[in-house]
Steps between C-alpha positions, in 0.01 A plus 500: 500500500637483146360730236472365148543731204254392230563797273755293304229263372401583144137548402523210256619261770227614738223461240632163383522373857153627589340342192666163550416496871135570417501233227675236712285537810174533307571176314602331824186610685279411202654152500428457870144619446450254216635217715242581770231495232625152400601616152841338519596535135459878486661525844813320382509715185490810721785363713698427184433854377627639830820296468548606137446866589750470788764346275430762233540775759836356602618486140386855431673625814819321400497628142379859540580619851817319613 
């Protein structure tokens, strides 16, 4: 069993990751919910918001933490 040392992760990286994970998955689940309710337009906007937040998270990780 391999132990992972997470003490090297900064608080800023942890908070940024947690916020973007919450944002991404909430938009994704809201989009799925809207699709089941047959509100396709708001569902697609939620999916687009999830994609935009994922790309933004990648850019922020690349610029600030790498």
